[in-house]
ZATIPA-973332 format. One record per residue (C-alpha): residue in three letters; x, z, y. Coordinates in steps of 0.02 Angstrom, whole numbers, padded with zeros to 5 digits, always signed. Each point is the difference from the previous one (the first is absolute). Layout:
% residues N
alaXZY
...
//
This chain:
% residues 396
met+06767+02850+00668
arg+00129+00079+00114
trp+00017-00071+00176
ser+00171-00029+00072
leu+00061+00116+00138
pro-00020-00133+00137
gln-00179-00033-00060
arg-00044+00184+00007
ile+00075+00023+00174
ala-00084-00158+00064
phe-00168+00057-00068
arg+00015+00171+00080
trp+00035-00078+00169
leu-00137-00130-00020
phe-00127+00129-00055
ala+00035+00108+00152
tyr+00001-00148+00121
leu-00160-00081-00064
thr-00090+00167-00006
leu+00047+00034+00181
asn-00064-00172+00051
cys-00158-00004-00103
val-00056+00180+00019
gln+00079+00038+00170
val+00071+00169-00053
pro+00032+00107+00102
pro-00154-00020+00111
thr-00003-00107+00156
trp+00015+00144+00123
leu+00166+00050-00078
trp+00069-00178+00007
asn-00052-00007+00183
arg+00125+00142+00029
leu+00133-00046-00126
val+00018-00184+00048
pro+00030+00028+00188
trp+00131+00131-00047
ala+00085-00126-00114
gly-00010-00126+00141
gln+00094+00118+00114
leu+00139+00013-00130
leu+00008-00190-00002
gly-00004-00012+00190
val-00169-00088+00010
asp-00171+00049+00066
ala-00111+00009-00155
thr-00150+00083+00081
tyr-00162-00045-00088
arg-00103-00123+00101
phe-00165-00063-00066
asn-00009-00189+00025
gly-00129-00048-00130
ser+00134-00080-00106
gly+00180+00042-00046
asp+00182-00051+00017
thr+00037+00128+00134
thr+00164+00094+00004
phe-00095+00146-00077
his-00047-00104-00153
tyr+00177-00062-00031
val+00074+00174+00018
gln-00137+00066-00115
ala+00049-00129-00132
leu+00180+00059+00017
cys-00060+00179-00020
phe-00094-00050-00158
ala+00161-00073-00071
ala+00102+00154+00050
val-00126+00124-00072
ala-00013-00105-00159
ser+00191+00001-00016
ala+00006+00189+00020
ala-00141+00022-00126
ala+00086-00116-00124
leu+00163+00099+00018
val-00082+00169-00029
trp-00106-00071-00140
ser+00152-00077-00086
ile+00093+00165+00004
ala-00148+00104-00060
asp-00059-00121-00135
tyr+00157-00091-00054
lys-00034+00021-00186
arg-00166-00093-00006
ala+00011-00162-00099
his-00133-00099+00093
tyr-00152+00012+00114
his-00113-00121-00089
arg-00161+00100+00020
leu+00037+00037+00181
tyr+00035-00185+00027
leu-00172-00044-00069
gly-00077+00125+00119
leu+00098-00074+00146
arg-00069-00172-00042
val-00177+00070+00010
leu+00036+00073+00172
val+00078-00161+00063
arg-00134-00118-00064
leu-00142+00107+00068
ser+00087+00021+00168
leu+00032-00187+00012
gly-00177-00038-00059
val-00078+00112+00132
ala+00105-00079+00138
leu-00042-00178-00055
ile-00186+00038-00013
gly+00001+00078+00174
tyr+00090-00146+00081
gly-00101-00126-00099
ala-00164+00078+00053
ala+00054-00018+00182
lys+00011-00188-00032
val-00150-00025-00115
ile-00101+00075+00143
pro+00119-00068+00132
ser+00028+00149+00113
gln+00189-00019-00006
phe-00015-00178+00066
pro-00165-00003+00095
pro-00073-00156+00083
leu+00106-00073+00139
ala+00002+00105+00157
leu-00063-00093+00155
his+00161+00033+00096
arg+00096-00088-00139
leu-00101-00159+00029
ile+00060-00017+00179
gln+00178+00058-00033
pro+00131-00139+00010
phe+00063-00035-00175
gly+00181+00029+00048
asp-00035+00170+00077
ala-00059+00077-00163
ser+00116+00118-00092
pro+00040-00046-00181
met-00109+00144-00059
gly-00140-00052+00117
leu+00013-00177-00067
leu-00014+00064-00179
trp-00153+00105+00042
ser-00082-00152+00083
phe+00047-00109-00149
met-00083+00121-00121
gly-00149+00037+00113
ala-00036-00185+00023
ser-00038-00017-00186
pro-00105+00141-00074
ala-00003-00094-00166
tyr+00190+00005-00017
thr+00002+00183+00053
ile-00130+00043-00133
phe+00097-00099-00131
ser+00156+00101+00040
gly-00098+00161-00013
val-00075-00046-00168
ala+00175-00032-00068
glu+00059+00171+00061
met-00152+00090-00070
leu+00016-00091-00166
ala+00180+00059-00017
gly-00056+00177+00042
phe-00139-00001-00130
leu+00116-00065-00136
leu+00127+00137+00035
phe-00128+00135-00040
phe+00002-00045-00185
pro+00155+00015-00113
arg-00034-00159-00098
thr-00011-00107+00157
thr+00144+00083+00093
ala+00122-00142-00032
leu-00123-00129+00065
gly-00045+00110+00148
ser+00184+00023+00039
leu+00030-00187-00001
val-00150-00031+00113
ser+00056+00139+00117
ile+00175-00073+00009
gly-00072-00171+00045
val-00117+00075+00131
met+00127+00119+00074
ser+00139-00131+00005
his-00114-00106+00109
ile-00039+00149+00112
val+00182+00053+00014
val+00052-00175+00053
leu-00139-00006+00130
asn+00050+00172+00066
phe+00181-00052+00017
cys-00031-00175+00068
tyr-00133+00052+00125
asp+00079+00166+00050
val-00144+00108-00063
pro+00054+00184+00002
val-00049+00037-00180
lys+00161-00066-00076
leu+00058+00165-00073
phe-00166+00046-00080
ser-00033-00174-00070
leu+00175-00004-00075
his-00037+00168-00081
leu-00161-00067-00078
leu+00093-00154-00062
ala+00132+00112-00078
leu-00134+00101-00090
gly-00066-00159-00079
ala+00176-00048-00054
phe+00026+00174-00075
leu-00157-00017-00105
val+00040-00174-00066
ala+00184+00036-00034
pro-00025+00053-00184
asp-00084-00168-00033
ala+00136-00104+00085
gln+00082-00057-00163
arg-00168-00044-00080
leu-00054-00097+00154
ala+00166-00092+00005
asn-00019-00047-00184
leu-00175-00067+00032
phe+00024-00090+00166
val+00184-00047+00003
phe+00080-00007-00173
asn-00151-00065-00098
arg+00017+00140-00126
thr-00124+00109-00088
ala-00053+00150+00103
glu-00031+00150-00110
pro-00147+00115+00043
ala+00045+00144+00112
pro-00012+00172-00081
phe-00152+00096+00061
glu+00039+00182+00031
arg-00120+00133+00060
val+00049+00135+00121
leu-00135+00117-00065
gln-00015+00024-00187
arg-00159+00103-00019
pro-00161-00104+00003
ala-00090+00128+00109
phe+00139-00009+00130
arg-00004-00189-00004
arg-00188-00005+00027
gly+00013+00122+00144
ala+00141-00098+00081
phe-00099-00161-00020
val-00151+00075+00087
leu+00108+00064+00143
lys+00086-00168+00014
met-00166-00093+00009
leu-00064+00122+00131
leu+00158-00033+00101
leu-00019-00188-00019
val-00183-00003+00049
gly+00026+00126+00140
val+00149-00092+00077
thr-00087-00168-00012
ala-00163+00062+00075
ala+00085+00100+00137
ser+00116-00145+00047
leu-00142-00127+00007
tyr-00110+00119+00099
gln+00139+00041+00122
ser+00038-00185+00024
his-00184-00042+00023
thr-00020+00137+00130
ala+00157-00051+00093
leu-00050-00184+00002
gly-00172+00045+00066
gln+00078+00099+00142
met+00125-00138+00039
thr-00130-00139+00004
glu-00138+00090+00096
lys-00026-00099+00160
pro-00008+00106+00158
pro-00103-00051+00152
leu+00082-00143+00098
phe+00090-00057-00158
gly+00085-00165+00026
ile+00127-00102+00097
trp-00052-00008+00182
glu+00072-00143+00103
val+00020+00042+00185
glu-00090-00125+00110
glu+00018+00090+00167
phe+00120+00139+00048
thr-00021+00084+00169
leu+00132+00126+00055
asp-00002+00089+00168
gly-00147-00110+00049
glu+00096-00162-00030
val-00030-00122-00142
arg+00162-00032-00091
pro+00022-00176-00071
pro+00049-00015-00185
leu+00185-00029+00029
leu+00113+00018-00151
thr+00128+00087+00108
asp-00120+00140+00050
pro+00055+00161-00088
val-00155+00097+00057
arg-00151-00113-00029
trp-00085+00020-00168
arg-00021-00150-00113
arg-00095+00084-00141
leu-00071+00169-00050
ile-00002+00027-00188
ile-00109+00136-00075
gly+00023-00004-00188
tyr-00068+00101-00146
ser+00078+00163+00057
glu-00098+00103+00125
gln+00159+00084+00058
phe+00106-00145+00061
ala-00017-00158+00103
phe+00124-00134+00051
val+00025-00090+00164
gln+00088-00167+00006
arg+00065-00045+00173
met+00027-00174+00068
asn+00186+00004-00042
asp-00051+00034-00183
glu+00056+00181+00008
arg-00111+00104-00114
arg-00027+00185+00017
gly-00098+00123-00106
phe-00110+00132+00081
ala-00081+00157-00064
met-00184-00039+00021
gln-00153+00108+00027
leu-00164-00096+00005
asp-00165+00079+00048
pro-00145-00122-00030
thr-00127+00120+00076
ala+00089+00023+00166
lys+00075-00175-00014
thr+00174+00062+00040
leu+00166-00061-00069
leu+00158+00103+00009
leu+00166-00086-00031
asn+00134+00134+00005
ala-00031+00080+00170
asp-00090-00151+00078
lys-00189+00021+00002
phe-00122-00145+00013
thr-00185-00028-00003
tyr-00064-00152-00091
asp-00154-00108-00011
thr-00058-00150-00102
pro-00098-00103+00127
ala-00023-00142-00125
pro+00027-00028-00186
asn+00186-00012-00040
thr+00044+00050+00179
leu+00087+00162+00046
arg+00030+00068+00175
val+00121+00144+00027
asp+00024+00095+00162
gly+00119+00143+00038
lys+00179+00032+00048
leu+00168-00053-00066
gly+00098+00151+00052
ser-00061+00020+00179
arg-00046-00183+00028
pro-00183-00052-00012
val-00033-00138-00125
ser-00148-00104-00058
ile+00013-00110-00153
arg-00123-00125-00075
met+00031-00054-00179
glu-00077-00114-00132
leu-00003+00034-00186
val+00109-00111-00109
asp-00069-00053-00169
glu+00135+00063-00118
thr-00063-00114-00139
glu+00071-00146+00099
phe+00177+00054-00045
arg+00070-00115-00133
leu+00072+00144-00101
val-00175+00072-00018
asn-00107-00155-00025
arg+00110-00112-00107
gly-00057+00076-00165
phe+00028-00069-00175
his-00008-00183-00053
trp+00006-00068-00178
ile+00039-00174+00065
ser+00125-00036+00139
glu+00037-00182+00031
ser+00149+00053+00104
pro+00087+00169+00027
phe-00081+00099+00140
asn+00163+00077+00060
arg-00017+00046+00183
//
């Protein structure tokens, strides 16, 4: 069956664009040079900056470069291959690339929730942060971290969609599950200002691309109450030996990606939840600066109110009396019993259980601080738990 000219041109562009996104051709190092150059032409700074996420100027300019390169490729392709009637076989191959790429991404993100390293247990400094001071993204991370069960449920849904996409006969179901999962994620990213909007939209679009051929059948079944005819099952590879080899490679990819993602998430969670010495929220009972005891006045911008040493061995937080919170690079030496917060060095001692004494200098001013350990399980967000029966809503 001959495709129309608009269909052929659209496919050429779509093939080039999706290949660039899914395979990242040319390699990253070349994009890191090409995208800043394109940014200069547009009058913006598109220098690559690693931020652990996305949505930087670099990423948006890169998406524009993808579209421009795909347009140029479609133009050259249309001129060089204008006589071809259709690209049906190539389309089937593109579907394989898209569903495997989407499946790998969903399995990776799902594994980071099934073993909740993406949303680890609540950080101690979040427990003492005023609710209104949290950023929308910080609020979302606390919301997810407060309920490991919900986080795991979300991850199972993502991994299920990824598994289904690895097999041709379950691609339609996997696409529908991925659209449901990714729609939820896209809305969260937009509504809570999470900088993965561009990438999550891309994954959602991949799911829509895969389910598009079944749109009429799905509409007949769910909307118009009509008979939905079986979808034709077409193989990309015709020779049985090639199909068996491709199946083995596909299963190796599926098992490898799943195992690697779960292992990586398990390792990351273990590192994030390893408690360093002095772990906890330390409430300041006595604060002596320059030899004078400073009373706990809420207007005092210098006196500490709490020292928070969370799961990370590299950072600590100080909350002052005026509720200002500041993060510090921390170096803790349990053998020498020294604590370094940025450039301020202290010695510490634990004269009694749950008591910490710190002596040193704040800048050039001598300081001595006595603190008591706060039981973090007393926070309502931590200890409320799950209840089958609630005689009245516990909405605090």
